[in-house]
FIVO-865125 format. One record per residue: residue number from 1; x, y, z of N, C-alpha, C, O in turn. Coordinates in nm, 4 decimals, m for minus. Layout:
N
R   vovo       n_px       n_py       n_pz      ca_px      ca_py      ca_pz       c_px       c_py       c_pz       o_px       o_py       o_pz
R    NUM          X          Y          Z          X          Y          Z          X          Y          Z          X          Y          Z
...
***
This chain:
114
R   vovo       n_px       n_py       n_pz      ca_px      ca_py      ca_pz       c_px       c_py       c_pz       o_px       o_py       o_pz
R      1    m0.3628    m0.5725     0.3583    m0.3648    m0.4720     0.2563    m0.2453    m0.3785     0.2692    m0.2099    m0.3099     0.1734
R      2    m0.1842    m0.3751     0.3843    m0.0699    m0.2864     0.4014     0.0507    m0.3368     0.3252     0.0798    m0.4564     0.3249
R      3     0.1203    m0.2456     0.2608     0.2465    m0.2739     0.1940     0.2314    m0.3789     0.0832     0.3205    m0.4617     0.0636
R      4     0.1206    m0.3756     0.0119     0.0978    m0.4677    m0.0984     0.0747    m0.3864    m0.2247    m0.0044    m0.2921    m0.2259
R      5     0.1432    m0.4235    m0.3286     0.1229    m0.3604    m0.4582     0.0719    m0.4669    m0.5540     0.1312    m0.5742    m0.5654
R      6    m0.0363    m0.4381    m0.6219    m0.0947    m0.5310    m0.7180    m0.0776    m0.4739    m0.8577    m0.1001    m0.3549    m0.8798
R      7    m0.0381    m0.5579    m0.9511    m0.0268    m0.5146    m1.0892    m0.0909    m0.6188    m1.1787    m0.0802    m0.7389    m1.1542
R      8    m0.1570    m0.5716    m1.2820    m0.2218    m0.6610    m1.3768    m0.3661    m0.6851    m1.3403    m0.4010    m0.6948    m1.2226
R      9    m0.4488    m0.6947    m1.4406    m0.5921    m0.7081    m1.4203    m0.6267    m0.8338    m1.3412    m0.7101    m0.8272    m1.2508
R     10    m0.5657    m0.9475    m1.3719    m0.5986    m1.0719    m1.3021    m0.5594    m1.0665    m1.1551    m0.6334    m1.1157    m1.0698
R     11    m0.4449    m1.0078    m1.1243    m0.4009    m0.9962    m0.9854    m0.4959    m0.9078    m0.9054    m0.5306    m0.9402    m0.7918
R     12    m0.5375    m0.7973    m0.9639    m0.6295    m0.7060    m0.8964    m0.7658    m0.7719    m0.8788    m0.8266    m0.7612    m0.7723
R     13    m0.8137    m0.8395    m0.9820    m0.9431    m0.9093    m0.9742    m0.9396    m1.0150    m0.8636    m1.0350    m1.0261    m0.7866
R     14    m0.8315    m1.0927    m0.8544    m0.8171    m1.1955    m0.7512    m0.8184    m1.1338    m0.6113    m0.8834    m1.1866    m0.5210
R     15    m0.7470    m1.0223    m0.5930    m0.7423    m0.9547    m0.4639    m0.8824    m0.9153    m0.4182    m0.9217    m0.9437    m0.3051
R     16    m0.9578    m0.8495    m0.5069    m1.0914    m0.8046    m0.4685    m1.1883    m0.9212    m0.4496    m1.2755    m0.9140    m0.3629
R     17    m1.1759    m1.0270    m0.5271    m1.2615    m1.1444    m0.5090    m1.2403    m1.2041    m0.3703    m1.3372    m1.2391    m0.3028
R     18    m1.1154    m1.2161    m0.3270    m1.0851    m1.2704    m0.1940    m1.1340    m1.1763    m0.0843    m1.1936    m1.2203     0.0140
R     19    m1.1086    m1.0470    m0.1014    m1.1477    m0.9492     0.0006    m1.2993    m0.9472     0.0203    m1.3468    m0.9470     0.1338
R     20    m1.3749    m0.9459    m0.0888    m1.5193    m0.9379    m0.0764    m1.5832    m1.0702    m0.0346    m1.6946    m1.0695     0.0179
R     21    m1.5168    m1.1826    m0.0560    m1.5727    m1.3076    m0.0043    m1.5539    m1.3146     0.1471    m1.6372    m1.3732     0.2162
R     22    m1.4479    m1.2570     0.1993    m1.4243    m1.2532     0.3440    m1.5047    m1.1421     0.4114    m1.5408    m1.1529     0.5286
R     23    m1.5322    m1.0354     0.3365    m1.5993    m0.9184     0.3932    m1.7009    m0.8654     0.2914    m1.6776    m0.7618     0.2292
R     24    m1.8135    m0.9360     0.2742    m1.9100    m0.8959     0.1714    m1.9837    m0.7653     0.2012    m2.0363    m0.7017     0.1099
R     25    m1.9879    m0.7254     0.3271    m2.0488    m0.5978     0.3633    m1.9359    m0.4982     0.3842    m1.8636    m0.5047     0.4836
R     26    m1.9214    m0.4071     0.2907    m1.8103    m0.3117     0.2935    m1.8619    m0.1756     0.2507    m1.9248    m0.1629     0.1456
R     27    m1.8360    m0.0746     0.3310    m1.8829     0.0603     0.3011    m1.7646     0.1552     0.2877    m1.6692     0.1497     0.3654
R     28    m1.7725     0.2410     0.1890    m1.6739     0.3476     0.1714    m1.7467     0.4783     0.1959    m1.8457     0.5086     0.1294
R     29    m1.6973     0.5561     0.2920    m1.7583     0.6845     0.3224    m1.6535     0.7946     0.3081    m1.5333     0.7682     0.3089
R     30    m1.6998     0.9151     0.2955    m1.6143     1.0324     0.2824    m1.5100     1.0175     0.1712    m1.3931     1.0500     0.1922
R     31    m1.5507     0.9688     0.0534    m1.4496     0.9543    m0.0534    m1.4091     1.0889    m0.1121    m1.4920     1.1780    m0.1301
R     32    m1.2816     1.1017    m0.1410    m1.2280     1.2183    m0.2100    m1.1393     1.1646    m0.3208    m1.0458     1.0887    m0.2950
R     33    m1.1680     1.2035    m0.4435    m1.0939     1.1522    m0.5574    m1.0236     1.2659    m0.6284    m1.0816     1.3719    m0.6522
R     34    m0.8975     1.2424    m0.6620    m0.8186     1.3391    m0.7364    m0.7663     1.2696    m0.8610    m0.7084     1.1614    m0.8522
R     35    m0.7860     1.3301    m0.9751    m0.7343     1.2731    m1.0982    m0.6715     1.3817    m1.1840    m0.7400     1.4740    m1.2280
R     36    m0.5431     1.3708    m1.2075    m0.4753     1.4703    m1.2888    m0.4706     1.4288    m1.4355    m0.4612     1.5136    m1.5242
R     37    m0.4771     1.2991    m1.4607    m0.4801     1.2464    m1.5967    m0.5746     1.1272    m1.5966    m0.6029     1.0721    m1.4903
R     38    m0.6241     1.0861    m1.7125    m0.7082     0.9656    m1.7137    m0.6319     0.8404    m1.6707    m0.6941     0.7419    m1.6311
R     39    m0.5008     0.8420    m1.6774    m0.4211     0.7234    m1.6454    m0.3884     0.7082    m1.4976    m0.3344     0.6048    m1.4581
R     40    m0.4195     0.8087    m1.4132    m0.3844     0.8008    m1.2720    m0.4911     0.8685    m1.1876    m0.5365     0.9784    m1.2195
R     41    m0.5311     0.8016    m1.0789    m0.6295     0.8560    m0.9857    m0.5851     0.8226    m0.8439    m0.5384     0.7119    m0.8173
R     42    m0.5998     0.9188    m0.7528    m0.5743     0.8976    m0.6101    m0.7070     0.9141    m0.5362    m0.7809     1.0090    m0.5620
R     43    m0.7375     0.8223    m0.4447    m0.8618     0.8266    m0.3680    m0.8306     0.8211    m0.2189    m0.7501     0.7394    m0.1743
R     44    m0.8946     0.9081    m0.1430    m0.8878     0.9040     0.0027    m1.0253     0.8619     0.0526    m1.1265     0.9011    m0.0054
R     45    m1.0305     0.7823     0.1600    m1.1602     0.7337     0.2059    m1.1544     0.6799     0.3479    m1.0474     0.6515     0.4017
R     46    m1.2722     0.6669     0.4067    m1.2913     0.5913     0.5300    m1.3676     0.4660     0.4896    m1.4581     0.4719     0.4064
R     47    m1.3311     0.3528     0.5484    m1.3929     0.2250     0.5114    m1.4350     0.1499     0.6367    m1.3783     0.1676     0.7445
R     48    m1.5366     0.0653     0.6193    m1.5868    m0.0161     0.7285    m1.6442    m0.1441     0.6694    m1.7134    m0.1406     0.5677
R     49    m1.6154    m0.2564     0.7331    m1.6704    m0.3818     0.6840    m1.6749    m0.4872     0.7920    m1.5965    m0.4849     0.8869
R     50    m1.7691    m0.5810     0.7761    m1.7838    m0.6908     0.8712    m1.7330    m0.8196     0.8074    m1.7688    m0.8529     0.6945
R     51    m1.6496    m0.8909     0.8812    m1.5956    m1.0179     0.8337    m1.6943    m1.1308     0.8568    m1.7619    m1.1350     0.9596
R     52    m1.7026    m1.2233     0.7604    m1.7916    m1.3391     0.7736    m1.7125    m1.4663     0.8000    m1.7713    m1.5716     0.8249
R     53    m1.5795    m1.4581     0.7949    m1.4930    m1.5721     0.8254    m1.3794    m1.5244     0.9151    m1.3471    m1.4056     0.9182
R     54    m1.3198    m1.6173     0.9872    m1.2023    m1.5846     1.0677    m1.0820    m1.5658     0.9757    m1.0647    m1.6402     0.8792
R     55    m0.9993    m1.4665     1.0058    m0.8742    m1.4438     0.9344    m0.7611    m1.4449     1.0369    m0.7181    m1.3390     1.0828
R     56    m0.7127    m1.5635     1.0731    m0.6118    m1.5746     1.1794    m0.4864    m1.4922     1.1534    m0.4287    m1.4369     1.2470
R     57    m0.4433    m1.4830     1.0279    m0.3214    m1.4072     0.9984    m0.3384    m1.2579     1.0257    m0.2400    m1.1850     1.0378
R     58    m0.4646    m1.2122     1.0353    m0.4914    m1.0712     1.0647    m0.5501    m1.0518     1.2035    m0.5841    m0.9396     1.2412
R     59    m0.5624    m1.1596     1.2799    m0.6236    m1.1565     1.4134    m0.7677    m1.1067     1.4086    m0.8145    m1.0423     1.5024
R     60    m0.8376    m1.1361     1.3002    m0.9766    m1.0956     1.2858    m1.0660    m1.2188     1.2903    m1.0309    m1.3250     1.2390
R     61    m1.1831    m1.2021     1.3532    m1.2770    m1.3126     1.3657    m1.4084    m1.2764     1.2980    m1.4439    m1.1592     1.2859
R     62    m1.4789    m1.3786     1.2546    m1.6095    m1.3584     1.1928    m1.6967    m1.2753     1.2855    m1.6989    m1.2976     1.4065
R     63    m1.7687    m1.1793     1.2282    m1.8566    m1.0920     1.3061    m1.7917    m0.9630     1.3500    m1.8613    m0.8709     1.3928
R     64    m1.6599    m0.9535     1.3407    m1.5924    m0.8301     1.3799    m1.6011    m0.7260     1.2687    m1.6143    m0.7583     1.1506
R     65    m1.5932    m0.6004     1.3108    m1.5984    m0.4894     1.2175    m1.4608    m0.4275     1.2065    m1.3953    m0.3991     1.3068
R     66    m1.4186    m0.4073     1.0846    m1.2911    m0.3425     1.0568    m1.3189    m0.1997     1.0138    m1.4018    m0.1764     0.9258
R     67    m1.2507    m0.1039     1.0748    m1.2622     0.0366     1.0360    m1.1235     0.0865     1.0012    m1.0264     0.0591     1.0717
R     68    m1.1155     0.1601     0.8916    m0.9853     0.2125     0.8513    m1.0004     0.3400     0.7700    m1.1069     0.3703     0.7162
R     69    m0.8902     0.4134     0.7630    m0.8769     0.5301     0.6767    m0.7717     0.4926     0.5744    m0.6671     0.4379     0.6093
R     70    m0.7985     0.5215     0.4494    m0.7040     0.4763     0.3486    m0.6880     0.5697     0.2314    m0.7673     0.6609     0.2081
R     71    m0.5821     0.5427     0.1591    m0.5533     0.6087     0.0318    m0.5234     0.4988    m0.0679    m0.4418     0.4106    m0.0410
R     72    m0.5886     0.5035    m0.1823    m0.5602     0.4089    m0.2900    m0.5146     0.4870    m0.4124    m0.5728     0.5891    m0.4491
R     73    m0.4107     0.4367    m0.4733    m0.3580     0.4955    m0.5964    m0.3847     0.3972    m0.7085    m0.3517     0.2791    m0.6970
R     74    m0.4441     0.4447    m0.8166    m0.4802     0.3587    m0.9290    m0.4139     0.4073    m1.0565    m0.4179     0.5261    m1.0884
R     75    m0.3530     0.3150    m1.1290    m0.2998     0.3411    m1.2624    m0.3908     0.2685    m1.3606    m0.4193     0.1500    m1.3434
R     76    m0.4358     0.3386    m1.4625    m0.5315     0.2866    m1.5592    m0.4671     0.2777    m1.6975    m0.3698     0.3470    m1.7272
R     77    m0.5241     0.1902    m1.7814    m0.4796     0.1788    m1.9207    m0.6034     0.1696    m2.0087    m0.6993     0.1001    m1.9751
R     78    m0.6009     0.2396    m2.1209    m0.7107     0.2342    m2.2157    m0.7036     0.1045    m2.2948    m0.6023     0.0754    m2.3584
R     79    m0.8121     0.0258    m2.2907    m0.8215    m0.0986    m2.3665    m0.9513    m0.1042    m2.4455    m0.9939    m0.2110    m2.4896
R     80    m1.0132     0.0108    m2.4629    m1.1395     0.0170    m2.5346    m1.1204     0.0259    m2.6853    m1.0107     0.0061    m2.7374
R     81    m1.2299     0.0561    m2.7537    m1.2280     0.0694    m2.8994    m1.1401     0.1869    m2.9404    m1.1439     0.2934    m2.8787
R     82    m1.0620     0.1664    m3.0439    m0.9772     0.2741    m3.0947    m0.8447     0.2805    m3.0220    m0.8280     0.2223    m2.9147
R     83    m0.7515     0.3512    m3.0811    m0.6166     0.3613    m3.0248    m0.6128     0.4480    m2.8996    m0.5284     0.4272    m2.8124
R     84    m0.7033     0.5450    m2.8900    m0.7053     0.6361    m2.7754    m0.8483     0.6616    m2.7319    m0.9418     0.6458    m2.8104
R     85    m0.8645     0.7006    m2.6080    m0.9932     0.7379    m2.5532    m1.0368     0.8682    m2.6176    m0.9563     0.9605    m2.6298
R     86    m1.1628     0.8779    m2.6593    m1.2127     0.9992    m2.7248    m1.2744     1.0991    m2.6273    m1.3294     1.2008    m2.6694
R     87    m1.2655     1.0707    m2.4977    m1.3207     1.1605    m2.3967    m1.4640     1.1302    m2.3594    m1.5200     1.1961    m2.2717
R     88    m1.5244     1.0327    m2.4236    m1.6633     0.9976    m2.3963    m1.6774     0.9418    m2.2548    m1.5891     0.8720    m2.2050
R     89    m1.7905     0.9739    m2.1909    m1.8220     0.9190    m2.0593    m1.9380     0.8197    m2.0674    m2.0061     0.7937    m1.9682
R     90    m1.9594     0.7648    m2.1875    m2.0629     0.6628    m2.2036    m2.0220     0.5381    m2.1244    m1.9048     0.5203    m2.0912
R     91    m2.1201     0.4522    m2.0948    m2.0892     0.3293    m2.0215    m1.9873     0.2455    m2.0980    m1.8957     0.1895    m2.0377
R     92    m2.0020     0.2364    m2.2293    m1.9089     0.1586    m2.3107    m1.7663     0.2145    m2.3010    m1.6700     0.1389    m2.2880
R     93    m1.7542     0.3467    m2.3075    m1.6213     0.4077    m2.2999    m1.5601     0.3889    m2.1616    m1.4411     0.3598    m2.1503
R     94    m1.6389     0.4049    m2.0577    m1.5879     0.3883    m1.9205    m1.5369     0.2461    m1.9017    m1.4344     0.2255    m1.8367
R     95    m1.6062     0.1491    m1.9571    m1.5635     0.0093    m1.9449    m1.4350    m0.0178    m2.0232    m1.3725    m0.1221    m2.0041
R     96    m1.3952     0.0728    m2.1094    m1.2708     0.0577    m2.1849    m1.1462     0.0834    m2.1021    m1.0360     0.0459    m2.1420
R     97    m1.1632     0.1471    m1.9869    m1.0490     0.1736    m1.8979    m1.0326     0.0569    m1.8011    m1.1312     0.0106    m1.7437
R     98    m0.9104     0.0088    m1.7820    m0.8816    m0.1029    m1.6916    m0.7739    m0.0616    m1.5921    m0.6755     0.0031    m1.6279
R     99    m0.7945    m0.1003    m1.4662    m0.6922    m0.0769    m1.3641    m0.5800    m0.1774    m1.3886    m0.6051    m0.2976    m1.3972
R    100    m0.4569    m0.1287    m1.3997    m0.3443    m0.2190    m1.4233    m0.2475    m0.2227    m1.3053    m0.1616    m0.3106    m1.2978
R    101    m0.2612    m0.1284    m1.2141    m0.1754    m0.1266    m1.0956    m0.2488    m0.0517    m0.9863    m0.3180     0.0466    m1.0127
R    102    m0.2336    m0.0984    m0.8636    m0.2966    m0.0311    m0.7502    m0.2048    m0.0386    m0.6297    m0.1429    m0.1416    m0.6034
R    103    m0.1971     0.0696    m0.5585    m0.1282     0.0735    m0.4291    m0.2272     0.1267    m0.3283    m0.2939     0.2271    m0.3536
R    104    m0.2376     0.0617    m0.2160    m0.3318     0.1026    m0.1128    m0.2586     0.1148     0.0198    m0.1809     0.0273     0.0581
R    105    m0.2846     0.2249     0.0889    m0.2235     0.2521     0.2189    m0.3366     0.2760     0.3177    m0.4207     0.3635     0.2973
R    106    m0.3379     0.1962     0.4265    m0.4470     0.2052     0.5220    m0.3960     0.2188     0.6636    m0.2914     0.1649     0.6998
R    107    m0.4723     0.2921     0.7431    m0.4482     0.3029     0.8855    m0.5719     0.2471     0.9537    m0.6806     0.3036     0.9422
R    108    m0.5554     0.1360     1.0248    m0.6676     0.0742     1.0948    m0.7012     0.1598     1.2148    m0.6173     0.1805     1.3025
R    109    m0.8259     0.2104     1.2193    m0.8642     0.3027     1.3243    m0.9366     0.2363     1.4396    m0.9326     0.2857     1.5522
R    110    m1.0033     0.1240     1.4125    m1.0768     0.0562     1.5188    m1.1165    m0.0812     1.4681    m1.1732    m0.0927     1.3595
R    111    m1.0887    m0.1822     1.5420    m1.1269    m0.3175     1.5067    m1.2013    m0.3770     1.6253    m1.1559    m0.3667     1.7393
R    112    m1.3136    m0.4381     1.5990    m1.3839    m0.5040     1.7084    m1.5276    m0.5331     1.6748    m1.5756    m0.4988     1.5668
R    113    m1.5954    m0.5957     1.7663    m1.7355    m0.6305     1.7463    m1.8211    m0.5054     1.7572    m1.7853    m0.4086     1.8244
R    114    m1.9350    m0.5101     1.6893    m2.0263    m0.3963     1.6964    m2.1095    m0.4035     1.8212    m2.1928    m0.3161     1.8451
***
């Protein structure tokens, strides 16, 4: 996840599909979200997850727990009904926003078996 930038809905969807298949148990704690515009959000968090498969390129083995502190930056685009978002927070309106770019910066704080 370090030094990777994802752009486009399909690229982001593929990244998360792979991540969650390798680590289906994933917890985000202490989230802090800052949003200055609907098109950009910054999130700070602590994360923890258990791997169900070996990831040799990361020196991680099935059963190990990954702990990290991270910041994710999200760029969003309105793709819902109408030319612009009307400010609604309905489920339909929320689903009209799509992540089109993400940058994630993580510091691995502890890796190992529980």
